[in-house]
PDB file of N, CA, C and O in Angstrom:
ATOM      1  N   MET A   1     132.059  50.492 146.277  1.00  0.00           N
ATOM      2  CA  MET A   1     131.944  50.254 144.860  1.00  0.00           C
ATOM      3  C   MET A   1     131.608  48.803 144.601  1.00  0.00           C
ATOM      4  O   MET A   1     130.796  48.511 143.723  1.00  0.00           O
ATOM      5  N   SER A   2     132.200  47.895 145.331  1.00  0.00           N
ATOM      6  CA  SER A   2     131.924  46.478 145.111  1.00  0.00           C
ATOM      7  C   SER A   2     130.516  46.104 145.581  1.00  0.00           C
ATOM      8  O   SER A   2     129.956  45.112 145.116  1.00  0.00           O
ATOM      9  N   GLU A   3     129.949  46.874 146.481  1.00  0.00           N
ATOM     10  CA  GLU A   3     128.595  46.586 146.959  1.00  0.00           C
ATOM     11  C   GLU A   3     127.561  46.803 145.848  1.00  0.00           C
ATOM     12  O   GLU A   3     126.605  46.035 145.737  1.00  0.00           O
ATOM     13  N   ALA A   4     127.744  47.829 145.038  1.00  0.00           N
ATOM     14  CA  ALA A   4     126.796  48.112 143.959  1.00  0.00           C
ATOM     15  C   ALA A   4     126.806  46.993 142.932  1.00  0.00           C
ATOM     16  O   ALA A   4     125.751  46.617 142.420  1.00  0.00           O
ATOM     17  N   VAL A   5     127.955  46.465 142.629  1.00  0.00           N
ATOM     18  CA  VAL A   5     128.055  45.374 141.667  1.00  0.00           C
ATOM     19  C   VAL A   5     127.386  44.128 142.224  1.00  0.00           C
ATOM     20  O   VAL A   5     126.731  43.399 141.479  1.00  0.00           O
ATOM     21  N   GLY A   6     127.534  43.872 143.501  1.00  0.00           N
ATOM     22  CA  GLY A   6     126.928  42.701 144.128  1.00  0.00           C
ATOM     23  C   GLY A   6     125.410  42.755 144.098  1.00  0.00           C
ATOM     24  O   GLY A   6     124.767  41.723 143.912  1.00  0.00           O
ATOM     25  N   THR A   7     124.822  43.931 144.276  1.00  0.00           N
ATOM     26  CA  THR A   7     123.368  44.033 144.276  1.00  0.00           C
ATOM     27  C   THR A   7     122.797  43.861 142.866  1.00  0.00           C
ATOM     28  O   THR A   7     121.704  43.317 142.712  1.00  0.00           O
ATOM     29  N   VAL A   8     123.501  44.303 141.858  1.00  0.00           N
ATOM     30  CA  VAL A   8     123.030  44.135 140.483  1.00  0.00           C
ATOM     31  C   VAL A   8     122.996  42.659 140.129  1.00  0.00           C
ATOM     32  O   VAL A   8     122.030  42.196 139.521  1.00  0.00           O
ATOM     33  N   ASN A   9     124.005  41.927 140.486  1.00  0.00           N
ATOM     34  CA  ASN A   9     124.060  40.494 140.178  1.00  0.00           C
ATOM     35  C   ASN A   9     122.951  39.728 140.898  1.00  0.00           C
ATOM     36  O   ASN A   9     122.401  38.777 140.342  1.00  0.00           O
ATOM     37  N   LYS A  10     122.618  40.125 142.115  1.00  0.00           N
ATOM     38  CA  LYS A  10     121.560  39.441 142.857  1.00  0.00           C
ATOM     39  C   LYS A  10     120.191  39.700 142.235  1.00  0.00           C
ATOM     40  O   LYS A  10     119.333  38.817 142.251  1.00  0.00           O
ATOM     41  N   LYS A  11     119.973  40.885 141.693  1.00  0.00           N
ATOM     42  CA  LYS A  11     118.689  41.214 141.081  1.00  0.00           C
ATOM     43  C   LYS A  11     118.468  40.448 139.787  1.00  0.00           C
ATOM     44  O   LYS A  11     117.326  40.156 139.432  1.00  0.00           O
ATOM     45  N   ARG A  12     119.522  40.122 139.089  1.00  0.00           N
ATOM     46  CA  ARG A  12     119.401  39.423 137.820  1.00  0.00           C
ATOM     47  C   ARG A  12     119.044  37.956 137.996  1.00  0.00           C
ATOM     48  O   ARG A  12     118.473  37.344 137.093  1.00  0.00           O
ATOM     49  N   ARG A  13     119.362  37.409 139.106  1.00  0.00           N
ATOM     50  CA  ARG A  13     119.101  35.982 139.324  1.00  0.00           C
ATOM     51  C   ARG A  13     117.620  35.770 139.586  1.00  0.00           C
ATOM     52  O   ARG A  13     117.042  36.398 140.473  1.00  0.00           O
ATOM     53  N   GLY A  14     117.024  34.905 138.829  1.00  0.00           N
ATOM     54  CA  GLY A  14     115.617  34.613 139.031  1.00  0.00           C
ATOM     55  C   GLY A  14     115.347  33.167 138.687  1.00  0.00           C
ATOM     56  O   GLY A  14     114.389  32.570 139.176  1.00  0.00           O
ATOM     57  N   GLY A  15     116.172  32.620 137.866  1.00  0.00           N
ATOM     58  CA  GLY A  15     116.014  31.235 137.487  1.00  0.00           C
ATOM     59  C   GLY A  15     115.084  31.063 136.310  1.00  0.00           C
ATOM     60  O   GLY A  15     114.337  31.966 135.933  1.00  0.00           O
ATOM     61  N   ILE A  16     115.150  29.901 135.756  1.00  0.00           N
ATOM     62  CA  ILE A  16     114.344  29.580 134.584  1.00  0.00           C
ATOM     63  C   ILE A  16     112.864  29.480 134.935  1.00  0.00           C
ATOM     64  O   ILE A  16     112.007  29.805 134.113  1.00  0.00           O
ATOM     65  N   GLY A  17     112.561  29.035 136.142  1.00  0.00           N
ATOM     66  CA  GLY A  17     111.162  28.925 136.564  1.00  0.00           C
ATOM     67  C   GLY A  17     110.469  30.268 136.587  1.00  0.00           C
ATOM     68  O   GLY A  17     109.326  30.391 136.147  1.00  0.00           O
ATOM     69  N   LYS A  18     111.159  31.283 137.100  1.00  0.00           N
ATOM     70  CA  LYS A  18     110.591  32.624 137.139  1.00  0.00           C
ATOM     71  C   LYS A  18     110.384  33.149 135.721  1.00  0.00           C
ATOM     72  O   LYS A  18     109.379  33.794 135.426  1.00  0.00           O
ATOM     73  N   PHE A  19     111.341  32.864 134.856  1.00  0.00           N
ATOM     74  CA  PHE A  19     111.225  33.298 133.463  1.00  0.00           C
ATOM     75  C   PHE A  19     110.008  32.663 132.795  1.00  0.00           C
ATOM     76  O   PHE A  19     109.247  33.350 132.115  1.00  0.00           O
ATOM     77  N   VAL A  20     109.822  31.364 132.984  1.00  0.00           N
ATOM     78  CA  VAL A  20     108.688  30.667 132.375  1.00  0.00           C
ATOM     79  C   VAL A  20     107.373  31.206 132.931  1.00  0.00           C
ATOM     80  O   VAL A  20     106.417  31.415 132.185  1.00  0.00           O
ATOM     81  N   THR A  21     107.330  31.426 134.223  1.00  0.00           N
ATOM     82  CA  THR A  21     106.111  31.955 134.851  1.00  0.00           C
ATOM     83  C   THR A  21     105.759  33.332 134.303  1.00  0.00           C
ATOM     84  O   THR A  21     104.605  33.590 133.959  1.00  0.00           O
ATOM     85  N   GLU A  22     106.745  34.213 134.219  1.00  0.00           N
ATOM     86  CA  GLU A  22     106.500  35.557 133.707  1.00  0.00           C
ATOM     87  C   GLU A  22     106.112  35.521 132.234  1.00  0.00           C
ATOM     88  O   GLU A  22     105.283  36.312 131.785  1.00  0.00           O
ATOM     89  N   THR A  23     106.710  34.606 131.487  1.00  0.00           N
ATOM     90  CA  THR A  23     106.379  34.479 130.068  1.00  0.00           C
ATOM     91  C   THR A  23     104.934  34.041 129.891  1.00  0.00           C
ATOM     92  O   THR A  23     104.224  34.583 129.044  1.00  0.00           O
ATOM     93  N   ARG A  24     104.494  33.080 130.669  1.00  0.00           N
ATOM     94  CA  ARG A  24     103.104  32.620 130.591  1.00  0.00           C
ATOM     95  C   ARG A  24     102.133  33.733 130.945  1.00  0.00           C
ATOM     96  O   ARG A  24     101.080  33.861 130.319  1.00  0.00           O
ATOM     97  N   GLU A  25     102.477  34.544 131.948  1.00  0.00           N
ATOM     98  CA  GLU A  25     101.620  35.664 132.327  1.00  0.00           C
ATOM     99  C   GLU A  25     101.505  36.674 131.183  1.00  0.00           C
ATOM    100  O   GLU A  25     100.424  37.206 130.934  1.00  0.00           O
ATOM    101  N   GLU A  26     102.597  36.936 130.498  1.00  0.00           N
ATOM    102  CA  GLU A  26     102.572  37.875 129.385  1.00  0.00           C
ATOM    103  C   GLU A  26     101.784  37.325 128.205  1.00  0.00           C
ATOM    104  O   GLU A  26     101.078  38.078 127.534  1.00  0.00           O
ATOM    105  N   VAL A  27     101.890  36.024 127.941  1.00  0.00           N
ATOM    106  CA  VAL A  27     101.154  35.414 126.832  1.00  0.00           C
ATOM    107  C   VAL A  27      99.660  35.463 127.099  1.00  0.00           C
ATOM    108  O   VAL A  27      98.876  35.578 126.157  1.00  0.00           O
ATOM    109  N   LYS A  28      99.248  35.381 128.341  1.00  0.00           N
ATOM    110  CA  LYS A  28      97.820  35.477 128.681  1.00  0.00           C
ATOM    111  C   LYS A  28      97.261  36.851 128.348  1.00  0.00           C
ATOM    112  O   LYS A  28      96.064  36.983 128.095  1.00  0.00           O
ATOM    113  N   LYS A  29      98.106  37.878 128.342  1.00  0.00           N
ATOM    114  CA  LYS A  29      97.669  39.240 128.053  1.00  0.00           C
ATOM    115  C   LYS A  29      97.507  39.496 126.555  1.00  0.00           C
ATOM    116  O   LYS A  29      96.893  40.487 126.160  1.00  0.00           O
ATOM    117  N   VAL A  30      98.048  38.619 125.728  1.00  0.00           N
ATOM    118  CA  VAL A  30      98.028  38.821 124.286  1.00  0.00           C
ATOM    119  C   VAL A  30      96.633  38.521 123.745  1.00  0.00           C
ATOM    120  O   VAL A  30      96.006  37.536 124.133  1.00  0.00           O
ATOM    121  N   SER A  31      96.162  39.373 122.855  1.00  0.00           N
ATOM    122  CA  SER A  31      94.876  39.114 122.193  1.00  0.00           C
ATOM    123  C   SER A  31      95.156  38.764 120.732  1.00  0.00           C
ATOM    124  O   SER A  31      95.799  39.528 120.013  1.00  0.00           O
ATOM    125  N   PHE A  32      94.675  37.623 120.312  1.00  0.00           N
ATOM    126  CA  PHE A  32      94.898  37.158 118.955  1.00  0.00           C
ATOM    127  C   PHE A  32      93.693  37.525 118.098  1.00  0.00           C
ATOM    128  O   PHE A  32      92.565  37.527 118.592  1.00  0.00           O
ATOM    129  N   PRO A  33      93.911  37.839 116.810  1.00  0.00           N
ATOM    130  CA  PRO A  33      92.794  38.212 115.950  1.00  0.00           C
ATOM    131  C   PRO A  33      91.908  37.012 115.628  1.00  0.00           C
ATOM    132  O   PRO A  33      92.362  35.867 115.654  1.00  0.00           O
ATOM    133  N   SER A  34      90.651  37.284 115.326  1.00  0.00           N
ATOM    134  CA  SER A  34      89.733  36.209 114.965  1.00  0.00           C
ATOM    135  C   SER A  34      90.031  35.751 113.539  1.00  0.00           C
ATOM    136  O   SER A  34      90.758  36.413 112.798  1.00  0.00           O
ATOM    137  N   ARG A  35      89.463  34.621 113.175  1.00  0.00           N
ATOM    138  CA  ARG A  35      89.674  34.074 111.834  1.00  0.00           C
ATOM    139  C   ARG A  35      89.161  35.050 110.767  1.00  0.00           C
ATOM    140  O   ARG A  35      89.786  35.227 109.721  1.00  0.00           O
ATOM    141  N   GLU A  36      88.018  35.675 111.050  1.00  0.00           N
ATOM    142  CA  GLU A  36      87.428  36.633 110.107  1.00  0.00           C
ATOM    143  C   GLU A  36      88.339  37.843 109.914  1.00  0.00           C
ATOM    144  O   GLU A  36      88.496  38.320 108.791  1.00  0.00           O
ATOM    145  N   ASP A  37      88.942  38.345 110.994  1.00  0.00           N
ATOM    146  CA  ASP A  37      89.863  39.469 110.890  1.00  0.00           C
ATOM    147  C   ASP A  37      91.071  39.118 110.022  1.00  0.00           C
ATOM    148  O   ASP A  37      91.507  39.919 109.196  1.00  0.00           O
ATOM    149  N   VAL A  38      91.600  37.922 110.217  1.00  0.00           N
ATOM    150  CA  VAL A  38      92.765  37.491 109.438  1.00  0.00           C
ATOM    151  C   VAL A  38      92.395  37.363 107.964  1.00  0.00           C
ATOM    152  O   VAL A  38      93.169  37.771 107.099  1.00  0.00           O
ATOM    153  N   GLN A  39      91.229  36.805 107.666  1.00  0.00           N
ATOM    154  CA  GLN A  39      90.800  36.658 106.276  1.00  0.00           C
ATOM    155  C   GLN A  39      90.602  38.017 105.616  1.00  0.00           C
ATOM    156  O   GLN A  39      91.037  38.230 104.484  1.00  0.00           O
ATOM    157  N   ASN A  40      89.950  38.931 106.317  1.00  0.00           N
ATOM    158  CA  ASN A  40      89.725  40.268 105.755  1.00  0.00           C
ATOM    159  C   ASN A  40      91.038  41.005 105.513  1.00  0.00           C
ATOM    160  O   ASN A  40      91.212  41.642 104.474  1.00  0.00           O
ATOM    161  N   THR A  41      91.941  40.922 106.449  1.00  0.00           N
ATOM    162  CA  THR A  41      93.232  41.576 106.295  1.00  0.00           C
ATOM    163  C   THR A  41      94.017  40.967 105.143  1.00  0.00           C
ATOM    164  O   THR A  41      94.675  41.684 104.389  1.00  0.00           O
ATOM    165  N   THR A  42      93.951  39.645 105.006  1.00  0.00           N
ATOM    166  CA  THR A  42      94.646  38.973 103.913  1.00  0.00           C
ATOM    167  C   THR A  42      94.090  39.418 102.568  1.00  0.00           C
ATOM    168  O   THR A  42      94.856  39.657 101.634  1.00  0.00           O
ATOM    169  N   LEU A  43      92.776  39.532 102.457  1.00  0.00           N
ATOM    170  CA  LEU A  43      92.178  40.004 101.208  1.00  0.00           C
ATOM    171  C   LEU A  43      92.611  41.432 100.881  1.00  0.00           C
ATOM    172  O   LEU A  43      92.861  41.756  99.720  1.00  0.00           O
ATOM    173  N   ILE A  44      92.698  42.273 101.888  1.00  0.00           N
ATOM    174  CA  ILE A  44      93.143  43.651 101.674  1.00  0.00           C
ATOM    175  C   ILE A  44      94.584  43.665 101.174  1.00  0.00           C
ATOM    176  O   ILE A  44      94.918  44.416 100.257  1.00  0.00           O
ATOM    177  N   VAL A  45      95.427  42.847 101.766  1.00  0.00           N
ATOM    178  CA  VAL A  45      96.829  42.794 101.345  1.00  0.00           C
ATOM    179  C   VAL A  45      96.936  42.303  99.906  1.00  0.00           C
ATOM    180  O   VAL A  45      97.678  42.882  99.113  1.00  0.00           O
ATOM    181  N   ILE A  46      96.210  41.248  99.556  1.00  0.00           N
ATOM    182  CA  ILE A  46      96.259  40.708  98.196  1.00  0.00           C
ATOM    183  C   ILE A  46      95.756  41.749  97.191  1.00  0.00           C
ATOM    184  O   ILE A  46      96.355  41.924  96.129  1.00  0.00           O
ATOM    185  N   ALA A  47      94.666  42.436  97.518  1.00  0.00           N
ATOM    186  CA  ALA A  47      94.141  43.467  96.628  1.00  0.00           C
ATOM    187  C   ALA A  47      95.157  44.597  96.439  1.00  0.00           C
ATOM    188  O   ALA A  47      95.332  45.092  95.326  1.00  0.00           O
ATOM    189  N   ASN A  48      95.817  45.000  97.505  1.00  0.00           N
ATOM    190  CA  ASN A  48      96.825  46.060  97.399  1.00  0.00           C
ATOM    191  C   ASN A  48      98.021  45.621  96.559  1.00  0.00           C
ATOM    192  O   ASN A  48      98.544  46.408  95.771  1.00  0.00           O
ATOM    193  N   VAL A  49      98.452  44.386  96.720  1.00  0.00           N
ATOM    194  CA  VAL A  49      99.580  43.888  95.934  1.00  0.00           C
ATOM    195  C   VAL A  49      99.228  43.896  94.442  1.00  0.00           C
ATOM    196  O   VAL A  49     100.032  44.321  93.612  1.00  0.00           O
ATOM    197  N   ILE A  50      98.032  43.427  94.110  1.00  0.00           N
ATOM    198  CA  ILE A  50      97.603  43.417  92.704  1.00  0.00           C
ATOM    199  C   ILE A  50      97.496  44.841  92.166  1.00  0.00           C
ATOM    200  O   ILE A  50      97.957  45.121  91.059  1.00  0.00           O
ATOM    201  N   PHE A  51      96.894  45.740  92.937  1.00  0.00           N
ATOM    202  CA  PHE A  51      96.750  47.132  92.506  1.00  0.00           C
ATOM    203  C   PHE A  51      98.103  47.774  92.242  1.00  0.00           C
ATOM    204  O   PHE A  51      98.309  48.372  91.186  1.00  0.00           O
ATOM    205  N   PHE A  52      99.031  47.658  93.192  1.00  0.00           N
ATOM    206  CA  PHE A  52     100.322  48.316  93.022  1.00  0.00           C
ATOM    207  C   PHE A  52     101.175  47.645  91.947  1.00  0.00           C
ATOM    208  O   PHE A  52     101.967  48.320  91.289  1.00  0.00           O
ATOM    209  N   ALA A  53     101.033  46.337  91.755  1.00  0.00           N
ATOM    210  CA  ALA A  53     101.735  45.672  90.658  1.00  0.00           C
ATOM    211  C   ALA A  53     101.252  46.220  89.325  1.00  0.00           C
ATOM    212  O   ALA A  53     102.062  46.520  88.448  1.00  0.00           O
ATOM    213  N   LEU A  54      99.945  46.353  89.164  1.00  0.00           N
ATOM    214  CA  LEU A  54      99.381  46.905  87.936  1.00  0.00           C
ATOM    215  C   LEU A  54      99.777  48.372  87.762  1.00  0.00           C
ATOM    216  O   LEU A  54     100.142  48.794  86.665  1.00  0.00           O
ATOM    217  N   PHE A  55      99.706  49.133  88.827  1.00  0.00           N
ATOM    218  CA  PHE A  55     100.083  50.547  88.772  1.00  0.00           C
ATOM    219  C   PHE A  55     101.534  50.715  88.350  1.00  0.00           C
ATOM    220  O   PHE A  55     101.831  51.516  87.463  1.00  0.00           O
ATOM    221  N   LEU A  56     102.446  49.967  88.974  1.00  0.00           N
ATOM    222  CA  LEU A  56     103.860  50.093  88.639  1.00  0.00           C
ATOM    223  C   LEU A  56     104.147  49.602  87.220  1.00  0.00           C
ATOM    224  O   LEU A  56     105.021  50.143  86.543  1.00  0.00           O
ATOM    225  N   PHE A  57     103.418  48.583  86.767  1.00  0.00           N
ATOM    226  CA  PHE A  57     103.570  48.124  85.390  1.00  0.00           C
ATOM    227  C   PHE A  57     103.181  49.231  84.414  1.00  0.00           C
ATOM    228  O   PHE A  57     103.888  49.481  83.438  1.00  0.00           O
ATOM    229  N   LEU A  58     102.060  49.890  84.678  1.00  0.00           N
ATOM    230  CA  LEU A  58     101.610  50.959  83.791  1.00  0.00           C
ATOM    231  C   LEU A  58     102.560  52.158  83.817  1.00  0.00           C
ATOM    232  O   LEU A  58     102.831  52.754  82.775  1.00  0.00           O
ATOM    233  N   VAL A  59     103.057  52.508  84.977  1.00  0.00           N
ATOM    234  CA  VAL A  59     104.019  53.611  85.073  1.00  0.00           C
ATOM    235  C   VAL A  59     105.291  53.251  84.304  1.00  0.00           C
ATOM    236  O   VAL A  59     105.847  54.097  83.603  1.00  0.00           O
ATOM    237  N   ASP A  60     105.752  52.018  84.425  1.00  0.00           N
ATOM    238  CA  ASP A  60     106.941  51.574  83.710  1.00  0.00           C
ATOM    239  C   ASP A  60     106.718  51.642  82.204  1.00  0.00           C
ATOM    240  O   ASP A  60     107.592  52.100  81.467  1.00  0.00           O
ATOM    241  N   GLN A  61     105.557  51.191  81.746  1.00  0.00           N
ATOM    242  CA  GLN A  61     105.255  51.244  80.313  1.00  0.00           C
ATOM    243  C   GLN A  61     105.174  52.689  79.829  1.00  0.00           C
ATOM    244  O   GLN A  61     105.596  52.982  78.710  1.00  0.00           O
ATOM    245  N   ALA A  62     104.651  53.581  80.632  1.00  0.00           N
ATOM    246  CA  ALA A  62     104.576  54.994  80.261  1.00  0.00           C
ATOM    247  C   ALA A  62     105.976  55.577  80.113  1.00  0.00           C
ATOM    248  O   ALA A  62     106.244  56.317  79.166  1.00  0.00           O
ATOM    249  N   TRP A  63     106.868  55.250  81.041  1.00  0.00           N
ATOM    250  CA  TRP A  63     108.243  55.748  80.946  1.00  0.00           C
ATOM    251  C   TRP A  63     108.945  55.194  79.715  1.00  0.00           C
ATOM    252  O   TRP A  63     109.711  55.909  79.069  1.00  0.00           O
ATOM    253  N   VAL A  64     108.697  53.936  79.381  1.00  0.00           N
ATOM    254  CA  VAL A  64     109.294  53.359  78.173  1.00  0.00           C
ATOM    255  C   VAL A  64     108.804  54.136  76.955  1.00  0.00           C
ATOM    256  O   VAL A  64     109.601  54.481  76.082  1.00  0.00           O
ATOM    257  N   TYR A  65     107.509  54.412  76.886  1.00  0.00           N
ATOM    258  CA  TYR A  65     106.929  55.165  75.782  1.00  0.00           C
ATOM    259  C   TYR A  65     107.546  56.560  75.702  1.00  0.00           C
ATOM    260  O   TYR A  65     107.893  57.024  74.615  1.00  0.00           O
ATOM    261  N   ILE A  66     107.683  57.226  76.838  1.00  0.00           N
ATOM    262  CA  ILE A  66     108.263  58.572  76.870  1.00  0.00           C
ATOM    263  C   ILE A  66     109.721  58.553  76.423  1.00  0.00           C
ATOM    264  O   ILE A  66     110.136  59.399  75.630  1.00  0.00           O
ATOM    265  N   ILE A  67     110.492  57.611  76.917  1.00  0.00           N
ATOM    266  CA  ILE A  67     111.921  57.526  76.561  1.00  0.00           C
ATOM    267  C   ILE A  67     112.089  57.258  75.078  1.00  0.00           C
ATOM    268  O   ILE A  67     112.918  57.895  74.428  1.00  0.00           O
ATOM    269  N   PHE A  68     111.307  56.314  74.520  1.00  0.00           N
ATOM    270  CA  PHE A  68     111.401  56.039  73.088  1.00  0.00           C
ATOM    271  C   PHE A  68     110.975  57.263  72.272  1.00  0.00           C
ATOM    272  O   PHE A  68     111.558  57.540  71.225  1.00  0.00           O
ATOM    273  N   GLY A  69     109.977  57.984  72.738  1.00  0.00           N
ATOM    274  CA  GLY A  69     109.555  59.205  72.063  1.00  0.00           C
ATOM    275  C   GLY A  69     110.641  60.250  72.077  1.00  0.00           C
ATOM    276  O   GLY A  69     110.905  60.875  71.050  1.00  0.00           O
ATOM    277  N   LEU A  70     111.282  60.457  73.219  1.00  0.00           N
ATOM    278  CA  LEU A  70     112.387  61.418  73.303  1.00  0.00           C
ATOM    279  C   LEU A  70     113.555  60.986  72.424  1.00  0.00           C
ATOM    280  O   LEU A  70     114.202  61.814  71.782  1.00  0.00           O
ATOM    281  N   GLU A  71     113.812  59.706  72.402  1.00  0.00           N
ATOM    282  CA  GLU A  71     114.895  59.192  71.569  1.00  0.00           C
ATOM    283  C   GLU A  71     114.594  59.474  70.088  1.00  0.00           C
ATOM    284  O   GLU A  71     115.490  59.851  69.333  1.00  0.00           O
ATOM    285  N   TRP A  72     113.359  59.292  69.687  1.00  0.00           N
ATOM    286  CA  TRP A  72     112.962  59.541  68.303  1.00  0.00           C
ATOM    287  C   TRP A  72     113.090  61.030  67.966  1.00  0.00           C
ATOM    288  O   TRP A  72     113.597  61.383  66.901  1.00  0.00           O
ATOM    289  N   VAL A  73     112.627  61.913  68.882  1.00  0.00           N
ATOM    290  CA  VAL A  73     112.714  63.347  68.655  1.00  0.00           C
ATOM    291  C   VAL A  73     114.165  63.798  68.554  1.00  0.00           C
ATOM    292  O   VAL A  73     114.518  64.570  67.662  1.00  0.00           O
ATOM    293  N   ILE A  74     115.002  63.320  69.462  1.00  0.00           N
ATOM    294  CA  ILE A  74     116.416  63.697  69.434  1.00  0.00           C
ATOM    295  C   ILE A  74     117.075  63.180  68.157  1.00  0.00           C
ATOM    296  O   ILE A  74     117.920  63.855  67.569  1.00  0.00           O
ATOM    297  N   GLY A  75     116.683  61.972  67.732  1.00  0.00           N
ATOM    298  CA  GLY A  75     117.210  61.443  66.481  1.00  0.00           C
ATOM    299  C   GLY A  75     116.819  62.299  65.286  1.00  0.00           C
ATOM    300  O   GLY A  75     117.636  62.510  64.390  1.00  0.00           O
ATOM    301  N   LYS A  76     115.590  62.793  65.254  1.00  0.00           N
ATOM    302  CA  LYS A  76     115.139  63.660  64.157  1.00  0.00           C
ATOM    303  C   LYS A  76     115.870  65.000  64.179  1.00  0.00           C
ATOM    304  O   LYS A  76     116.245  65.525  63.131  1.00  0.00           O
ATOM    305  N   ILE A  77     116.074  65.559  65.395  1.00  0.00           N
ATOM    306  CA  ILE A  77     116.753  66.842  65.521  1.00  0.00           C
ATOM    307  C   ILE A  77     118.220  66.701  65.109  1.00  0.00           C
ATOM    308  O   ILE A  77     118.763  67.556  64.409  1.00  0.00           O
ATOM    309  N   ALA A  78     118.845  65.624  65.545  1.00  0.00           N
ATOM    310  CA  ALA A  78     120.260  65.420  65.255  1.00  0.00           C
ATOM    311  C   ALA A  78     120.485  64.925  63.840  1.00  0.00           C
ATOM    312  O   ALA A  78     121.612  64.943  63.345  1.00  0.00           O
ATOM    313  N   GLY A  79     119.423  64.482  63.185  1.00  0.00           N
ATOM    314  CA  GLY A  79     119.549  64.012  61.811  1.00  0.00           C
ATOM    315  C   GLY A  79     120.074  62.604  61.701  1.00  0.00           C
ATOM    316  O   GLY A  79     120.682  62.241  60.694  1.00  0.00           O
ATOM    317  N   LEU A  80     119.847  61.807  62.722  1.00  0.00           N
ATOM    318  CA  LEU A  80     120.317  60.417  62.689  1.00  0.00           C
ATOM    319  C   LEU A  80     119.303  59.494  62.074  1.00  0.00           C
ATOM    320  O   LEU A  80     119.544  58.291  61.972  1.00  0.00           O
TER     321      LEU A  80
END
């Protein structure tokens, strides 16, 4: 039983140098987007934010109109 624990501890040891080396190898595999890709994506995000802000504003205004209308109808029915 103690042998299994000893082998796990030995496998974990690699040192900071090994960590830095492996990290650099992984960073070399990363592909970064071009400037044009970032600009296009940013424009899409901004357009979507504006669209959904306007959409939610209009939906909110519609609900306000509906609620006030229902309130008026209920007031007329109840005689208030």
